ZAKETOR-16274 format. One record per residue: residue number from 1; residue in three letters; x, y, z of N, C-alpha, C in turn. Coordinates in steps of 0.05 Angstrom, whole numbers, plus 32768, in hexadecimal, padded with zeros to 4 digits. Layout:
n:res:nx:ny:nz:cax:cay:caz:cx:cy:cz
NUM:ALA:X:Y:Z:X:Y:Z:X:Y:Z;
...
This chain:
n:res:nx:ny:nz:cax:cay:caz:cx:cy:cz
1:MET:92B4:9166:8D38:92B1:9177:8D50:92C2:918F:8D4D;
2:ILE:92B7:91A7:8D54:92C6:91C0:8D54:92D1:91C6:8D6F;
3:ILE:92EA:91C9:8D72:92F7:91CF:8D8C:92FE:91ED:8D8D;
4:SER:92F6:91FA:8DA2:92FC:9216:8DA5:930B:921B:8DBF;
5:ASN:9317:9234:8DC2:9325:923C:8DDA:933C:9229:8DE1;
6:THR:934B:9220:8DCD:9362:920E:8DD2:9379:921E:8DDD;
7:ASN:938A:9211:8DED:93A1:921F:8DF8:93B7:9222:8DE3;
8:SER:93CC:922F:8DEA:93E1:9235:8DD7:93EF:921C:8DCD;
9:VAL:93F2:9209:8DE0:93FF:91F0:8DD8:93EF:91E1:8DC3;
10:SER:93D6:91E0:8DC9:93C4:91D2:8DB6:93C4:91E1:8D9B;
11:SER:93C4:91FC:8D9E:93C3:920B:8D85:93DD:9207:8D75;
12:THR:93F3:9206:8D85:940D:9202:8D77:940E:91E7:8D6B;
13:TYR:9405:91D3:8D7A:9405:91B7:8D6F:93F4:91B5:8D56;
14:ALA:93DD:91C2:8D58:93CA:91C1:8D41:93D6:91CF:8D29;
15:ALA:93E3:91E6:8D2F:93EF:91F5:8D19:9406:91E5:8D0D;
16:SER:9415:91D7:8D20:942B:91C7:8D16:9421:91B0:8D04;
17:ASN:940C:91A3:8D0D:9400:918D:8CFD:93F6:9197:8CE2;
18:ILE:93E9:91AE:8CE3:93DE:91B9:8CCA:93F5:91BF:8CB7;
19:SER:940A:91CB:8CC2:9421:91D2:8CB2:942E:91B9:8CA6;
20:SER:9430:91A5:8CB8:943C:918C:8CAE:942B:917F:8C98;
21:MET:9411:917F:8C9C:93FF:9174:8C87:9401:9183:8C6D;
22:GLN:9403:919E:8C70:9405:91AE:8C58:941F:91A8:8C49;
23:GLN:9435:91A4:8C5A:944E:919E:8C4E:944D:9183:8C3F;
24:GLN:9440:9170:8C4D:943D:9155:8C40:942D:9157:8C27;
25:THR:9418:9167:8C28:9407:916A:8C11:9416:9176:8BFA;
26:VAL:9425:918B:8C00:9435:9198:8BEC:9449:9185:8BE0;
27:SER:9456:9176:8BF3:946B:9164:8BEA:945F:914F:8BD8;
28:LEU:9448:9144:8BDF:943B:9130:8BCE:9433:913C:8BB3;
29:SER:9429:9154:8BB4:9422:9162:8B9B:943A:9165:8B89;
30:ASP:9450:916E:8B97:9468:9172:8B87:9472:9157:8B7B;
31:VAL:9470:9142:8B8C:9479:9128:8B82:9468:911F:8B6A;
32:ASN:944D:9122:8B6E:943B:911A:8B58:9440:912A:8B3F;
33:ALA:9445:9144:8B43:944A:9155:8B2B:9463:914C:8B1E;
34:THR:9478:9146:8B2F:9491:913D:8B24:948E:9122:8B15;
35:ASP:947E:9110:8B22:9479:90F6:8B15:946A:90FA:8AFB;
36:ASN:9457:910C:8AFB:9448:9110:8AE2:945B:911B:8ACC;
37:LEU:946C:912E:8AD4:947F:9138:8AC1:9491:9123:8AB6;
38:SER:949B:9112:8AC9:94AD:90FD:8AC1:949E:90E9:8AAF;
39:SER:9485:90E3:8AB6:9475:90D0:8AA6:9471:90DB:8A8A;
40:ASN:9469:90F4:8A89:9464:9101:8A6F:947E:9101:8A5E;
41:ALA:9493:9107:8A6C:94AD:9107:8A5D:94B4:90EC:8A53;
42:PHE:94AE:90D7:8A63:94B4:90BC:8A5B:94A4:90B4:8A42;
43:TYR:9489:90B9:8A44:9478:90B2:8A2E:947E:90C2:8A14;
44:ASP:9487:90DB:8A18:948F:90EA:8A01:94A7:90DE:89F2;
45:LYS:94B8:90D1:8A01:94D0:90C5:89F5:94CA:90AB:89E8;
46:VAL:94B4:909E:89EF:94AE:9084:89E3:949F:9089:89C9;
47:THR:94AD:908B:89B3:94A2:908F:8999:94AC:907A:8986;
48:ILE:949D:9075:896F:94A5:9061:895B:94B7:906F:8947;
49:SER:94CE:9063:8943:94E1:906F:8930:94D7:906C:8914;
50:ASP:94E2:907C:8902:94DB:907A:88E5:94E1:905F:88DA;
51:ALA:94F7:9054:88E3:94FF:9039:88D9:94EA:9024:88E1;
52:ALA:94E1:9026:88FA:94CD:9013:8904:94B3:9016:88F5;
53:LYS:94AB:9030:88F0:9493:9035:88E1:9495:9029:88C5;
54:ALA:94AC:902C:88B9:94B0:9022:889E:94AE:9003:889E;
55:MET:94B9:8FF7:88B3:94B8:8FDA:88B5:949B:8FD0:88B8;
56:MET:948C:8FDF:88C8:946F:8FD8:88CC:9460:8FDB:88B2;
57:THR:9466:8FF0:88A3:9458:8FF5:8889:9460:8FE0:8875;
58:ASP:947A:8FD9:8874:9483:8FC4:8862:9477:8FAA:8869;
59:SER:9475:8FA4:8882:9469:8F8A:888B:944C:8F88:8882;
60:LYS:943D:8F9E:8885:9421:8F9E:887D:941F:8F9B:885F;
61:ALA:9431:8FA8:8850:9430:8FA7:8833:9436:8F8B:8829;
62:VAL:9449:8F7D:8837:944F:8F62:8830:9437:8F4F:8835;
63:ALA:942B:8F53:884C:9413:8F43:8853:93FD:8F47:883F;
64:ASP:93F8:8F60:8838:93E3:8F66:8824:93E9:8F5A:8809;
65:ALA:9402:8F5C:8801:940A:8F50:87E7:9407:8F32:87E7;
66:GLN:940E:8F25:87FD:940B:8F08:87FF:93EE:8F00:87FE;
67:GLU:93DC:8F10:880A:93C0:8F09:880A:93B5:8F0D:87ED;
68:ILE:93BD:8F22:87DF:93B5:8F26:87C4:93BE:8F0F:87B2;
69:GLN:93D7:8F07:87B5:93E2:8EF2:87A5:93D3:8ED8:87AA;
70:LYS:93CC:8ED3:87C3:93BD:8EBB:87CB:93A2:8EBB:87BC;
71:GLN:9395:8ED1:87BB:937B:8ED3:87AD:937F:8ED0:878F;
72:LEU:9394:8EDC:8784:9399:8ED9:8767:939E:8EBC:8760;
73:ASP:93AE:8EAE:8770:93B4:8E92:876A:939A:8E81:876B;
74:ALA:9389:8E87:877E:9370:8E78:8781:935E:8E7D:8768;
75:ILE:935D:8E95:875F:934C:8E9C:8748:9357:8E8F:872F;
76:LYS:9372:8E91:872B:937E:8E86:8713:937C:8E68:8711;
77:ALA:9377:8E5B:8728:9374:8E3E:8728:9359:8E36:871C;
78:LYS:9347:8E49:8718:932D:8E43:870E:932C:8E48:86EF;
79:PRO:931D:8E37:86E1:9318:8E3D:86C4:9308:8E57:86C1;
80:ALA:930A:8E63:86AA:92FD:8E7D:86A6:92DF:8E7B:86AC;
81:VAL:92D2:8E65:86A5:92B5:8E63:86A8:92AC:8E62:86C5;
82:GLN:92BF:8E5C:86D7:92B9:8E59:86F3:92BF:8E73:8703;
83:ARG:92C9:8E87:86F5:92D1:8EA0:8702:92BA:8EB4:8703;
84:SER:92B6:8EC0:871A:92A1:8ED4:871C:92AB:8EEE:8710;
85:PRO:9299:8F01:8709:92A1:8F1B:86FF:92B4:8F2A:8712;
86:ASN:92AF:8F27:872C:92C1:8F34:8740:92DD:8F28:873F;
87:GLU:92DF:8F0E:873A:92F9:8F01:8739:9308:8F09:8720;
88:VAL:92FA:8F0C:870A:9306:8F16:86F1:9310:8F32:86F5;
89:ASP:9300:8F42:8702:9308:8F5E:8708:9320:8F5F:871B;
90:PHE:9321:8F4C:872E:9337:8F4B:8741:9351:8F45:8733;
91:ILE:9350:8F33:8720:9368:8F2D:8710:9372:8F45:8701;
92:SER:9360:8F53:86F4:9367:8F6B:86E4:9374:8F81:86F5;
93:LYS:9369:8F84:870E:9373:8F9A:871F:938C:8F93:872F;
94:ASN:9390:8F79:8736:93A5:8F72:8748:93BC:8F63:873C;
95:ASP:93B8:8F58:8724:93CE:8F4B:8716:93DB:8F60:8704;
96:LYS:93F1:8F6C:870D:93FD:8F82:86FF:9407:8F7A:86E3;
97:HIS:9413:8F62:86E2:941E:8F59:86C8:9408:8F54:86B4;
98:PHE:93F2:8F49:86BE:93DB:8F44:86AC:93D0:8F5F:86A2;
99:ALA:93CE:8F73:86B3:93C4:8F8D:86AB:93D7:8F9B:8696;
100:GLU:93F1:8F98:869B:9404:8FA3:8688:9402:8F96:866D;
101:LEU:93FF:8F7C:866C:93FD:8F6E:8653:93E3:8F75:8644;
102:ALA:93CD:8F78:8653:93B4:8F7F:8648:93B5:8F9B:863A;
103:LYS:93C4:8FAD:8646:93C7:8FC8:863A:93D7:8FC7:8620;
104:LYS:93EA:8FB4:861E:93FA:8FB2:8606:93EA:8FA9:85EE;
105:GLY:93D6:8F99:85F2:93C6:8F8E:85DC:93CF:8F72:85D5;
106:TYR:93BB:8F60:85D2:93C1:8F44:85CE:93D2:8F3F:85B5;
107:ASP:93CE:8F4E:85A0:93DC:8F49:8587:93FA:8F50:8588;
108:SER:9402:8F5E:859D:941E:8F66:859F:942D:8F55:85B3;
109:LEU:9420:8F42:85C0:942D:8F32:85D5:943D:8F1B:85C9;
110:LYS:9454:8F15:85D7:9464:8EFE:85CF:9458:8EE5:85DB;
111:SER:9464:8ECE:85D4:9458:8EB5:85DB:9456:8EB1:85F9;
112:ASP:946B:8EB9:8608:946A:8EB5:8625:9455:8EC8:8632;
113:GLU:9451:8EDF:8626:943D:8EF2:8630:9421:8EE8:862B;
114:VAL:941D:8EDD:8613:9403:8ED2:860C:93FD:8EBA:861F;
115:ASP:9411:8EAA:8624:940E:8E93:8636:9405:8E9D:8652;
116:TYR:9411:8EB3:865C:940A:8EBE:8676:93EE:8EC8:8676;
117:MET:93E6:8ED7:8661:93CB:8EE2:865F:93B6:8ECC:865F;
118:GLN:93BC:8EB7:8650:93A8:8EA2:864D:93A5:8E93:8668;
119:LYS:93BA:8E8F:8676:93B9:8E81:8690:93AC:8E93:86A5;
120:ALA:93B5:8EAB:86A7:93AB:8EBE:86BB:938D:8EC5:86B6;
121:GLY:9386:8EC7:869D:936B:8ECF:8696:9358:8EB8:8694;
122:GLY:9362:8E9F:8698:9350:8E88:8698:9347:8E81:867C;
123:LEU:9357:8E8A:8668:9350:8E84:864C:935B:8E69:8644;
124:VAL:9352:8E5F:862C:935D:8E46:8622:937A:8E4A:861C;
125:ASN:938B:8E3A:8629:93A8:8E3E:8627:93B4:8E31:860E;
126:THR:93AE:8E3D:85F7:93B8:8E32:85DD:93D6:8E34:85DB;
127:MET:93E2:8E48:85E7:93FF:8E4C:85E5:940E:8E34:85F1;
128:SER:9403:8E28:8606:9411:8E12:8613:9413:8DFA:8601;
129:MET:9403:8DF9:85EC:9403:8DE2:85DA:9418:8DE5:85C3;
130:LEU:9426:8DFB:85C2:943A:8DFF:85AD:9455:8DF7:85B8;
131:SER:9466:8DED:85A6:9481:8DE5:85AD:9493:8DFF:85B0;
132:PRO:94AA:8DFC:85BD:94BC:8E13:85BE:94C3:8E1F:85A3;
133:LYS:94C6:8E0E:858F:94CC:8E18:8574:94B4:8E27:8569;
134:GLU:949C:8E1D:856D:9484:8E2A:8564:947F:8E45:8572;
135:LYS:9486:8E46:858C:9484:8E5F:859B:9498:8E74:8590;
136:GLY:94AF:8E6A:8588:94C3:8E7C:857C:94B9:8E87:8561;
137:LEU:94AB:8E76:8552:949F:8E7F:8539:9489:8E94:853F;
138:TYR:947A:8E8F:8554:9465:8EA3:855B:9471:8EBE:8561;
139:ASP:9487:8EBE:8571:9494:8ED7:8578:949F:8EE5:855F;
140:GLU:94A9:8ED5:854D:94B4:8EE0:8534:949E:8EEE:8524;
141:LEU:9487:8EE1:8523:9470:8EEC:8514:9466:8F06:8521;
142:ILE:9464:8F06:853C:945B:8F1E:854A:946F:8F35:8545;
143:GLY:9489:8F2E:8545:949E:8F42:8540:949B:8F4F:8525;
144:GLN:9490:8F41:8512:948C:8F4B:84F7:946F:8F55:84F2;
145:ASN:9460:8F57:8508:9444:8F60:8506:9433:8F4F:84F4;
146:ASN:943A:8F35:84F1:942A:8F23:84E1:9416:8F15:84F4;
147:ASN:9403:8F24:84FD:93F0:8F1A:8512:93DE:8F04:8507;
148:GLU:93D8:8F05:84EE:93C6:8EF0:84E3:93D4:8ED5:84E4;
149:ALA:93ED:8ED3:84DC:93FC:8EBA:84DD:9400:8EB1:84FA;
150:ALA:9405:8EC4:850C:9409:8EBE:8528:93EF:8EB2:8533;
151:GLY:93D8:8EBD:852B:93BE:8EB3:8534:93BA:8E97:852C;
152:ALA:93C4:8E8F:8515:93C1:8E74:850B:93D0:8E60:851D;
153:LEU:93E7:8E69:8528:93F5:8E57:853B:93E5:8E52:8554;
154:LEU:93D7:8E67:855D:93C5:8E62:8575:93AF:8E4F:856E;
155:LEU:93A6:8E4F:8556:9391:8E3B:854E:939D:8E1F:854C;
156:VAL:93B6:8E1D:8544:93C4:8E04:8545:93C5:8DF9:8562;
157:GLY:93CB:8E0B:8574:93CB:8E03:8590:93B0:8DFA:8599;
158:MET:939B:8E08:8591:9380:8E01:8598:9379:8DE6:858D;
159:SER:9382:8DDF:8575:937B:8DC6:8569:9387:8DAE:8578;
160:ARG:939B:8DB3:8588:93A8:8D9E:8597:939D:8D99:85B3;
161:ILE:938D:8DAC:85BC:9383:8DAA:85D8:936F:8D92:85DA;
162:GLY:9374:8D82:85EE:9363:8D6B:85F3:9366:8D54:85E0;
163:MET:9379:8D55:85CD:937B:8D3F:85BA:938A:8D27:85C6;
164:GLU:93A0:8D2C:85D4:93AE:8D17:85E2:93B5:8D00:85D0;
165:GLY:93C0:8D06:85B9:93C9:8CF2:85A6:93B4:8CE5:8595;
166:GLN:939C:8CF1:8594:9387:8CE5:8584:938A:8CED:8566;
167:GLN:9382:8CDC:8555:9382:8CE1:8539:9368:8CF0:8531;
168:VAL:936B:8D04:851F:9355:8D13:8516:9351:8D0E:84F8;
169:THR:9339:8D07:84F0:9333:8D03:84D4:9325:8D1C:84C9;
170:LEU:9331:8D28:84B5:9327:8D41:84AA:9314:8D3D:8493;
171:PRO:9305:8D52:848D:92F2:8D50:8476:9300:8D4A:845C;
172:ASN:9319:8D52:8459:9328:8D4D:8440:9333:8D30:843F;
173:GLY:932E:8D20:8454:9337:8D04:8453:9350:8CFF:8462;
174:PHE:935F:8D13:8469:9379:8D10:8477:9373:8D0A:8495;
175:SER:9384:8CF9:84A1:9384:8CF4:84BD:939F:8CFB:84C9;
176:PHE:939E:8D07:84E1:93B8:8D0E:84EE:93B4:8D13:850B;
177:ASP:93CA:8D14:851A:93CB:8D1A:8536:93D6:8D36:853A;
178:PRO:93C5:8D4A:8541:93CE:8D66:8542:93E5:8D6A:8556;
179:THR:93E6:8D59:856B:93FA:8D5D:8580:9416:8D53:8577;
180:LYS:9417:8D44:8561:9430:8D39:8557:9437:8D42:853B;
181:THR:9429:8D56:8532:942D:8D60:8516:943B:8D7B:8517;
182:ASP:9451:8D7E:8508:9460:8D96:8507:9451:8DAC:84F8;
183:VAL:9458:8DC5:84FE:944C:8DDB:84F0:945D:8DE1:84D8;
184:THR:9454:8DD8:84C1:9460:8DDE:84A7:944B:8DEA:8495;
185:ALA:9454:8DF6:847F:9440:8E02:846C:942D:8DED:8462;
186:GLU:9438:8DD5:845C:9427:8DC0:8451:9413:8DB6:8466;
187:ASN:941C:8DB2:847E:940A:8DA8:8493:93F5:8DBD:849A;
188:ILE:93FC:8DD6:8499:93E9:8DEB:849E:93D2:8DEB:8489;
189:ARG:93DA:8DE8:8470:93C6:8DE9:845A:93B5:8DD0:8459;
190:ASN:93C2:8DB9:845D:93B4:8D9F:8459:93A7:8D94:8473;
191:LEU:93B1:8D9C:848A:93A8:8D8F:84A3:939B:8DA3:84B6;
192:PHE:93AB:8DB4:84C3:93A1:8DC5:84D8:938A:8DD7:84CF;
193:LYS:938D:8DE2:84B7:9378:8DF4:84AC:935D:8DE7:84AB;
194:HIS:935C:8DCD:84A6:9343:8DBF:84A2:9336:8DB5:84BC;
195:MET:9344:8DB9:84D2:9338:8DB3:84EC:9323:8DC8:84F3;
196:PHE:9324:8DDE:84E5:9312:8DF5:84EB:92FF:8DF9:84D4;
197:ALA:92F8:8DE4:84C6:92E5:8DE5:84B0:92CB:8DF1:84B9;
198:GLY:92C0:8E03:84A9:92A6:8E0E:84B0:92A9:8E29:84BF;
199:ASP:92C2:8E2F:84C7:92C6:8E49:84D3:92C6:8E5F:84BE;
200:SER:92C8:8E78:84C7:92C8:8E8E:84B5:92E0:8E8F:84A4;
201:SER:92DF:8EA0:8490:92F6:8EA4:847D:930E:8EAF:848C;
202:ASN:9309:8EBC:84A3:9320:8EC7:84B2:9333:8EB1:84BB;
203:THR:9328:8E9A:84C3:9338:8E84:84CB:9349:8E7A:84B4;
204:ASP:933D:8E77:849D:934C:8E6E:8485:9362:8E82:847E;
205:ARG:935D:8E9B:8481:9370:8EB0:847A:9388:8EAE:848D;
206:THR:9383:8EA9:84A7:9399:8EA8:84B9:93AB:8E8F:84B4;
207:PHE:939F:8E79:84AD:93AF:8E61:84A6:93BF:8E65:848C;
208:ASP:93B2:8E72:8479:93C0:8E78:8460:93D7:8E8B:8464;
209:ALA:93D4:8E9E:8477:93EA:8EB1:847D:9401:8EA2:8489;
210:LEU:93FC:8E8F:849B:9411:8E7F:84A8:941F:8E6D:8494;
211:ALA:940F:8E60:8482:941B:8E4E:846E:942D:8E5E:845B;
212:SER:9424:8E76:8453:9434:8E86:8441:944E:8E8F:844E;
213:TYR:944C:8E96:8467:9464:8E9F:8476:9478:8E88:8478;
214:LEU:946E:8E70:847E:947F:8E58:8480:948C:8E52:8465;
215:ASP:947D:8E55:844F:9489:8E52:8435:94A0:8E65:8430;
216:GLN:949B:8E7E:8436:94B0:8E93:8432:94C8:8E8D:8443;
217:LYS:94C3:8E85:845B:94D9:8E7F:846E:94E9:8E67:8464;
218:LYS:94DC:8E53:845A:94E9:8E3B:8450:94FA:8E42:8437;
219:ASN:94EF:8E52:8425:94FE:8E5A:840D:9516:8E6B:8414;
220:SER:9512:8E7D:8428:9528:8E8E:8431:953E:8E7E:843D;
221:ASP:9537:8E6A:844E:954B:8E59:845A:955A:8E48:8445;
222:THR:954B:8E40:8430:9557:8E30:841B:956C:8E40:840C;
223:ILE:9565:8E59:8406:9577:8E6B:83F7:9590:8E70:8408;
224:MET:958C:8E75:8422:95A3:8E7A:8433:95B5:8E62:8436;
225:ASN:95AA:8E4A:8436:95BA:8E32:8438:95CA:8E2D:841F;
226:LYS:95BF:8E35:8408:95CE:8E31:83EE:95E4:8E46:83EA;
227:ALA:95E0:8E5D:83F7:95F4:8E73:83F3:960F:8E6C:83FF;
């Protein structure tokens, strides 16, 4: 309703009310503005420190590394024939030690490195079948770049896999237990070499290289003992 012709009192009262309302409005606006400023200032101050960010990053990195290791362990628990191409690729990309050894080349690896490669790669673990003394001989041969003789030691390890104390009868008439037979020049020529009968001449050459080295080593040790 529109009121007209109001007296001075009414006009004054109305003007007073309007002024009061305006003042209240302004006051509320000012308060709101102040609150907004205070709020903005508060939120501006709530920031993540560099240390906290680093902790969050480190925590995520640890979690990611743990997940990768979990997957690596699961894959390594499988024989090579049960691993998918993606799992083989995962090992190559995420097992840093495996990748480093692969770059070095198999022929230059020491016994513990070969053992790691065979286990991680799901290969036949021939190195695990050699004694500490035989592993030392392997490292000695690798150190002298005598890769053929070193390869014969891996074949010795292969000849012992799954034998579990069984006697083997060879084409030359000899019988022996590969798991309980020492690696000597004589045993290499007369026993271990003949477990691979029918293989290529490369196999014979590697065993001959090992037997020759053992002969030289024995002669050298004999001379040193007499000196």
